[in-house]
C-alpha positions as CSV (number, residue, x, y, z in Angstrom):
1,M,0.0,0.0,0.0
2,F,1.6,3.3,-1.1
3,L,0.8,6.4,0.9
4,E,-1.1,9.2,-0.7
5,R,1.1,12.3,-1.2
6,R,0.7,14.7,1.7
7,C,1.3,18.4,1.2
8,R,4.9,19.5,2.0
9,I,6.7,22.3,3.8
10,Y,10.2,22.9,2.3
11,G,12.3,25.1,4.6
12,M,15.7,26.5,3.8
13,I,17.8,28.5,6.2
14,S,20.2,31.2,4.8
15,L,23.0,33.3,6.2
16,K,24.6,36.4,4.8
17,A,28.0,34.7,4.8
18,S,26.7,32.0,2.5
19,K,24.0,33.7,0.6
20,E,25.7,33.0,-2.8
21,Y,25.2,29.3,-2.0
22,T,21.6,29.9,-1.2
23,E,21.0,31.4,-4.6
24,Y,22.3,28.3,-6.4
25,A,20.4,26.0,-4.0
26,I,17.1,27.8,-4.7
27,E,17.7,27.6,-8.5
28,S,18.4,23.9,-8.4
29,F,15.5,23.3,-6.0
30,F,12.9,24.8,-8.3
31,R,14.5,23.2,-11.4
32,H,14.4,19.7,-9.9
33,T,11.4,19.6,-7.5
34,R,7.9,18.7,-8.5
35,L,5.6,21.0,-6.5
36,A,1.9,20.3,-5.9
37,P,-0.9,22.5,-4.7
38,G,-0.5,23.1,-1.0
39,D,3.3,22.8,-1.0
40,I,5.1,25.8,0.6
41,F,8.7,26.8,0.2
42,I,9.9,28.9,3.2
43,L,13.2,30.8,3.1
44,I,14.5,31.8,6.5
45,L,16.9,34.7,6.4
46,N,18.7,34.1,9.7
47,D,20.5,37.4,9.7
48,E,20.2,40.7,7.8
49,H,20.7,40.1,4.1
50,E,18.9,39.7,0.8
51,V,19.0,36.8,-1.6
52,A,18.8,37.3,-5.4
53,I,15.6,35.6,-6.5
54,S,14.3,35.6,-10.1
55,D,11.0,37.3,-10.7
56,S,9.5,34.0,-11.9
57,L,10.4,32.2,-8.6
58,R,9.6,35.0,-6.1
59,P,5.8,34.4,-6.0
60,H,6.6,30.8,-4.9
61,I,8.8,31.6,-2.0
62,K,7.6,32.7,1.5
63,I,10.4,34.7,3.2
64,L,10.8,34.8,7.0
65,A,13.5,37.3,8.1
66,H,14.9,37.3,11.7
67,D,15.9,40.4,13.5
68,T,18.5,38.4,15.4
69,P,20.0,35.0,14.3
70,A,18.2,31.9,15.7
71,S,19.8,28.5,16.3
72,F,19.3,25.7,13.8
73,A,16.9,23.9,16.3
74,K,14.9,27.1,16.8
75,N,14.5,27.5,13.0
76,A,13.7,23.8,12.6
77,N,10.9,24.2,15.2
78,I,9.4,27.2,13.4
79,L,9.2,25.0,10.3
80,R,7.9,22.0,12.3
81,D,5.1,24.2,13.8
82,T,4.2,25.3,10.3
83,A,4.1,21.7,9.0
84,L,1.9,20.6,11.9
85,K,-0.5,23.4,11.4
86,N,-0.8,22.6,7.7
87,F,-1.0,18.8,8.1
88,S,2.2,18.6,6.0
89,D,5.4,16.6,5.8
90,L,8.5,18.7,6.5
91,Y,11.7,18.9,4.4
92,I,14.5,20.8,6.2
93,L,17.2,22.0,3.8
94,N,20.7,23.4,4.2
95,N,21.4,26.3,1.9
96,D,24.7,24.8,0.6
97,I,23.1,22.1,-1.6
98,I,22.7,21.4,-5.3
99,F,19.5,19.4,-5.8
100,T,19.1,16.7,-8.4
101,P,16.1,15.5,-10.5
102,D,13.2,14.1,-8.5
103,W,15.2,14.1,-5.2
104,A,12.1,14.9,-3.1
105,E,10.1,12.0,-4.6
106,L,13.0,9.6,-3.9
107,L,12.8,10.7,-0.2
108,H,9.1,10.0,-0.1
109,V,8.8,6.4,1.1
110,E,6.0,4.2,2.3
111,Q,7.3,3.6,5.8
112,A,6.9,5.7,8.9
113,A,10.5,6.9,8.9
114,I,12.6,10.0,8.3
115,T,14.7,9.9,5.1
116,I,18.0,11.4,4.3
117,P,19.8,11.4,0.9
118,L,23.3,10.4,0.0
119,C,25.8,13.1,-0.9
120,N,29.5,13.6,-1.6
121,Q,30.3,13.0,2.1
122,D,29.0,9.4,1.6
123,K,30.3,8.6,-1.9
124,H,33.1,10.3,-3.8
125,Y,33.2,10.3,-7.6
126,T,35.4,11.6,-10.4
127,A,34.3,12.6,-13.8
128,G,37.1,13.9,-16.1
129,E,38.7,16.9,-14.3
130,F,35.9,17.1,-11.7
131,E,36.8,15.6,-8.3
132,L,33.6,15.3,-6.2
133,E,35.4,15.6,-2.8
134,R,33.9,15.5,0.7
135,A,34.0,19.3,1.0
136,L,33.7,21.7,-2.0
137,D,33.4,25.4,-2.8
138,L,31.3,27.0,-5.5
139,E,34.3,27.6,-7.7
140,D,35.0,23.8,-7.6
141,Y,31.5,23.0,-8.9
142,L,30.5,25.8,-11.3
143,P,32.8,24.8,-14.2
144,H,31.7,21.2,-13.9
145,K,27.9,21.3,-13.7
146,K,27.5,18.8,-16.6
147,A,30.0,16.5,-15.1
148,F,28.0,16.4,-11.9
149,E,24.8,15.7,-13.8
150,E,26.5,12.7,-15.4
151,I,27.8,11.5,-12.0
152,V,24.2,11.5,-10.7
153,K,22.9,9.6,-13.7
154,E,25.6,6.9,-13.3
155,H,25.1,6.7,-9.6
156,R,21.4,5.9,-10.0
157,K,22.1,3.1,-12.5
158,T,23.8,1.1,-9.7
159,H,22.1,2.4,-6.5
160,T,18.5,1.5,-5.8
161,G,16.3,0.6,-2.9
162,V,16.3,2.0,0.6
163,K,18.8,1.3,3.4
164,P,18.1,1.5,7.1
165,I,20.8,3.6,8.9
166,F,21.4,4.6,12.5
167,F,22.2,8.3,11.8
168,A,23.3,10.8,9.1
169,P,23.6,14.5,9.4
170,F,20.3,16.4,8.7
171,F,21.7,18.5,5.9
172,C,18.6,17.6,4.0
173,V,15.9,15.6,5.8
174,R,12.3,14.6,5.2
175,I,10.2,14.2,8.4
176,P,6.7,12.8,7.8
177,H,3.9,14.5,9.6
178,L,3.3,11.6,12.0
179,L,6.8,11.7,13.3
180,L,6.8,15.5,13.7
181,D,3.9,15.0,16.1
182,T,5.1,11.9,17.9
183,V,8.9,12.5,18.2
184,G,8.3,16.1,19.1
185,A,10.3,19.3,18.8
186,F,14.1,19.8,18.2
187,Y,15.9,20.3,21.5
188,E,17.0,24.0,21.5
189,A,19.5,23.8,24.4
190,Y,22.4,22.8,22.2
191,G,23.1,26.4,21.1
192,R,23.7,27.8,17.6
193,G,24.0,24.5,15.9
194,G,25.4,21.0,16.5
195,A,24.0,17.7,18.0
196,E,20.3,18.7,17.7
197,D,20.0,16.4,14.7
198,T,21.8,13.6,16.6
199,D,19.4,14.1,19.5
200,Y,16.4,14.0,17.2
201,A,17.6,10.8,15.5
202,L,18.0,9.0,18.9
203,R,14.4,10.0,19.8
204,V,13.2,8.7,16.4
205,H,14.7,5.3,17.2
206,L,13.4,5.3,20.8
207,N,9.9,6.0,19.6
208,G,10.0,2.9,17.5
209,Y,10.6,4.5,14.0
210,S,13.4,4.3,11.5
211,I,15.9,6.4,9.6
212,L,16.1,5.4,5.9
213,Q,18.5,6.4,3.1
214,P,17.1,6.0,-0.4
215,Q,20.2,4.9,-2.3
216,G,19.3,6.6,-5.6
217,C,18.9,10.0,-4.0
218,Y,22.2,11.7,-4.4
219,L,22.8,15.5,-3.8
220,L,25.9,17.8,-3.7
221,H,26.5,19.2,-0.3
222,F,29.2,21.8,-0.1
223,M,29.4,21.2,3.6
224,G,29.8,23.7,6.5
225,K,29.4,26.9,4.5
226,S,27.2,28.5,7.2
227,T,29.4,27.3,10.1
228,W,33.0,26.0,10.3
229,R,33.9,26.4,6.6
230,G,32.0,29.7,6.5
231,P,31.7,32.7,8.8
232,E,32.9,31.1,12.1
233,T,36.4,31.6,13.4
234,P,38.3,28.6,14.9
235,E,37.6,30.0,18.3
236,E,33.9,30.2,17.6
237,V,33.9,26.7,16.2
238,E,35.6,25.4,19.4
239,E,33.2,27.2,21.6
240,R,30.1,26.0,19.7
241,D,31.4,22.4,19.8
242,R,32.1,22.6,23.5
243,K,28.6,23.9,24.2
244,Y,26.7,21.2,22.4
245,R,28.9,18.5,23.7
246,E,28.3,19.5,27.3
247,V,24.6,19.6,26.8
248,F,24.6,16.2,25.1
249,I,26.5,14.7,28.0
250,E,24.1,16.1,30.4
251,K,21.1,14.7,28.5
252,W,22.4,11.4,27.2
253,G,25.5,10.5,29.2
254,E,29.2,9.9,28.5
255,K,28.9,6.6,26.6
256,L,26.4,7.9,23.9
257,T,28.4,11.1,23.7
258,E,31.6,9.2,23.0
259,Y,29.9,7.2,20.2
260,M,27.6,9.8,18.7
261,I,29.6,13.0,19.1
262,D,33.2,11.9,19.4
263,L,32.7,9.1,16.8
264,D,34.5,6.6,19.0
265,E,33.5,3.1,17.8
266,S,35.6,1.2,20.3
267,I,32.6,1.0,22.6
268,L,31.0,-1.5,20.1
269,S,33.7,-4.1,20.8
270,D,32.9,-3.9,24.5
271,L,29.3,-4.6,23.8
272,D,29.8,-7.4,21.3
273,F,27.6,-5.3,19.0
274,D,27.1,-5.6,15.2
275,P,25.8,-2.3,13.7
276,E,24.6,-4.1,10.6
277,T,22.0,-6.2,12.4
278,A,21.5,-3.8,15.3
279,D,18.4,-3.3,17.4
280,W,19.2,0.4,17.7
281,R,16.5,1.1,20.3
282,K,18.1,-1.5,22.5
283,F,21.5,-0.1,21.8
284,I,20.6,3.4,22.8
285,T,18.8,2.2,25.9
286,M,22.0,0.3,27.0
287,L,24.2,3.4,26.6
288,Q,22.0,6.3,27.6
289,K,22.2,8.1,30.9
290,A,18.6,7.3,32.0
291,P,15.8,5.2,30.6
292,F,13.8,6.9,27.9
293,E,10.2,7.6,28.8
294,P,7.9,9.0,26.0
295,A,5.8,11.9,27.1
296,P,2.4,10.7,28.4
297,P,-0.3,11.0,25.7
298,K,-3.0,13.6,25.9
299,I,-6.3,11.8,25.8
300,S,-9.8,13.1,25.1
301,G,-13.2,11.4,25.3
302,F,-16.4,11.7,23.1
303,L,-19.8,11.0,24.6
304,Y,-22.7,11.2,22.1
305,C,-25.9,11.4,24.2
306,D,-29.1,9.9,22.8
307,K,-31.5,7.2,24.0
308,Y,-28.5,5.0,24.9
309,T,-27.0,7.7,27.1
310,E,-27.4,5.7,30.3
311,S,-25.2,2.8,29.1
312,K,-22.7,5.2,27.6
313,L,-22.4,7.0,30.9
314,K,-21.8,3.7,32.7
315,A,-19.0,2.9,30.2
316,A,-17.4,6.3,30.6
317,R,-17.6,6.6,34.4
318,E,-14.5,4.6,35.2
319,V,-12.4,6.3,32.5
320,V,-13.5,10.0,32.6
321,P,-11.7,11.1,35.8
322,T,-8.3,10.6,34.1
323,L,-9.1,12.1,30.7
324,D,-7.6,15.5,29.7
325,H,-10.8,16.6,28.1
326,L,-14.4,15.3,27.5
327,N,-16.6,16.3,24.6
328,V,-20.3,15.7,25.2
329,V,-22.8,16.2,22.4
330,A,-26.5,15.8,22.9
331,A,-28.9,14.8,20.2
332,P,-32.1,16.9,19.8
333,G,-34.7,16.0,22.4
334,V,-32.3,14.9,25.1
335,N,-33.2,16.4,28.5
336,M,-30.3,18.8,29.0
337,Q,-31.0,19.4,32.7
338,A,-30.9,15.7,33.5
339,L,-27.8,15.3,31.3
340,K,-25.9,18.1,33.1
341,S,-26.8,16.5,36.4
342,E,-25.4,13.2,35.2
343,I,-22.3,14.8,33.9
344,S,-21.6,16.5,37.2
345,T,-21.2,13.1,38.8
346,L,-18.4,12.1,36.4
347,N,-15.7,13.6,38.6
348,L,-14.1,15.8,36.0
349,P,-13.5,19.6,36.5
350,P,-16.0,21.7,34.5
351,E,-13.3,23.4,32.6
352,Q,-12.3,20.1,31.1
353,I,-15.8,19.4,29.7
354,T,-17.3,20.7,26.5
355,L,-21.1,20.3,26.3
356,G,-23.2,21.0,23.2
357,I,-26.3,20.1,21.1
358,S,-26.1,18.9,17.5
359,S,-28.5,17.6,14.9
360,E,-25.7,16.1,13.0
361,S,-25.3,12.3,12.8
362,E,-23.0,10.5,15.2
363,L,-20.7,9.5,12.3
364,T,-20.3,13.1,11.1
365,L,-19.6,14.3,14.6
366,T,-17.0,11.5,15.0
367,N,-15.2,12.5,11.9
368,S,-15.1,16.2,12.8
369,L,-13.9,15.3,16.3
370,I,-10.9,13.3,15.0
371,T,-9.6,16.3,13.2
372,D,-10.4,18.8,16.0
373,M,-8.7,16.7,18.7
374,H,-5.7,16.3,16.4
375,N,-5.4,20.0,16.0
376,K,-5.5,20.3,19.8
377,K,-2.7,17.7,20.1
378,Y,-4.8,15.0,21.7
379,E,-3.1,11.7,20.8
380,Y,-6.0,9.4,21.5
381,T,-9.7,9.7,21.6
382,F,-12.2,7.4,23.3
383,F,-15.6,7.1,21.9
384,F,-18.2,5.9,24.5
385,N,-20.8,4.7,22.0
386,Q,-22.1,1.7,20.2
387,L,-19.9,2.0,17.1
388,T,-18.1,-1.1,15.8
389,L,-15.1,-1.3,13.4
390,S,-16.9,-3.3,10.8
391,G,-19.1,-2.9,7.7
392,T,-19.9,0.4,6.1
393,L,-19.2,2.5,9.2
394,F,-15.7,1.1,9.4
395,E,-15.0,1.8,5.7
396,K,-16.1,5.4,6.2
397,I,-13.9,5.9,9.2
398,K,-11.0,4.2,7.4
399,S,-11.4,6.5,4.5
400,H,-11.4,9.5,6.8
401,L,-8.2,8.4,8.6
402,L,-6.3,7.7,5.4
403,T,-7.4,11.1,3.9
404,K,-6.8,13.2,7.0
405,R,-3.7,11.3,8.2
406,S,-4.9,11.8,11.8
407,V,-2.9,10.4,14.7
408,P,-4.4,7.1,16.0
409,A,-7.9,7.3,17.5
410,W,-9.2,4.3,19.4
411,F,-12.8,3.4,19.0
412,V,-14.0,1.5,22.1
413,Q,-17.3,-0.1,23.0
414,S,-18.9,-0.1,26.4
415,S,-17.1,-1.5,29.4
416,A,-13.9,0.3,28.4
417,G,-12.7,1.2,31.9
418,R,-9.4,-0.5,32.0
419,L,-8.2,0.7,28.6
420,L,-7.0,4.1,29.8
421,T,-4.9,2.7,32.6
422,L,-3.3,0.4,30.1
423,I,-2.5,3.2,27.7
424,R,-1.0,5.2,30.5
425,N,1.2,2.4,31.8
426,D,2.0,0.1,28.9
427,S,3.9,1.3,25.8
428,K,3.7,-2.0,24.0
429,G,0.0,-2.6,23.3
430,I,-3.6,-3.0,24.5
431,R,-6.4,-5.4,23.9
432,A,-9.9,-3.9,23.5
433,P,-12.8,-5.5,25.4
434,G,-14.7,-7.9,23.2
435,R,-11.9,-8.0,20.7
436,E,-9.3,-10.1,22.7
437,N,-7.8,-11.5,19.5
438,T,-6.8,-8.1,18.2
439,E,-3.8,-6.3,19.7
440,L,-3.6,-2.6,19.0
441,S,-0.1,-1.2,19.2
442,L,0.0,2.2,20.8
443,R,2.9,3.4,18.6
444,L,1.7,1.9,15.3
445,P,1.2,4.5,12.6
446,V,-2.4,4.8,11.6
447,E,-1.8,3.7,8.0
448,E,-0.2,0.5,9.1
449,W,-2.9,-0.1,11.7
450,I,-5.6,0.4,9.1
451,K,-3.9,-2.0,6.8
452,E,-3.6,-4.6,9.5
453,K,-7.3,-4.3,10.4
454,S,-8.6,-4.3,6.8
């Protein structure tokens, strides 16, 4: 099952010291990227400067200019918030890149994973007089544009498929919407730049997701033109490195710092560990400073009140006190005074309850609520009603989930009391009452969950 293409936020961060690289990056981006309605290209000017943009491209670029420079993590989080708001996937792009044909489509994979392309730091090539070295300047590339295009063509003839990796620098990274929400924000304590991508990669693995490298996606990355090979002095590089290393040690501990930051692989021999067949989540857990505990999910409830209200209230009573929010919708004709009296006995603060009346069908309200709760960052929603996951109703809900790409929402029948406790305390899975043969994984992406249940 191939995923429907979601809208995309492309975000590039530019500095005055490397603005010439930005101009070539933008030109190659728009020449080699297939944009669709709803896609947005955001150019962040991280200090005071202007970038030469052609009149034909200017309408397609949204410019965000900072008064004072922000860190890489801060800018990444600005882009992340925009992608979440627009229900989009996020592509974070360095400004010292030359893009190649269909690079973005090659990064768009079926799995719930972040994807990172190959570049000249991974594979070195020679074409005539052009030496595609690990680090390059514009004057090295400009006389050899055609040679680089030929290198890419030849590379793709022999490199196909997708390779799981532990980590690669986020010089160009695609983060699907699901992971933006689940893995969370970039950690901004590292300073101007450094280790925030390493930190994010560790959390990707710990949340049960993967990092993939599509082998046919090959870009030119000049490397370091906004930092150590650009405006920074040796003293500034040393201070920036010292800062992020100290923060990384404090958060992850000495052993992971030695392996991830200092690139000391001797620790692998001590662990009898084979990176090619690694369980990376287990590896990180063994080395990290403290056990990883995902943030507790925010959970809402939905109670549709009609002639079956009494049984639904009974089902909800055990769970409601530990919900973060309860939505109550009454059908026309329901005695609101009696309903308010019943709700007051549910032991939930009034500010955490929304009460309303609607003539819409229960299915319509359910669909609307999934989107609304997702916007408000509720990870799970309990439906205290008589719905089942079969037949026509299931197909409609399935269609909605695949279209909206909502985070998982769990539909439970009556007698659902123990489920919430299990979600709070068990990160592996739950079993729904009456459906003991079906295990629902709490961390399973909704597309995979739908596929399993179809």
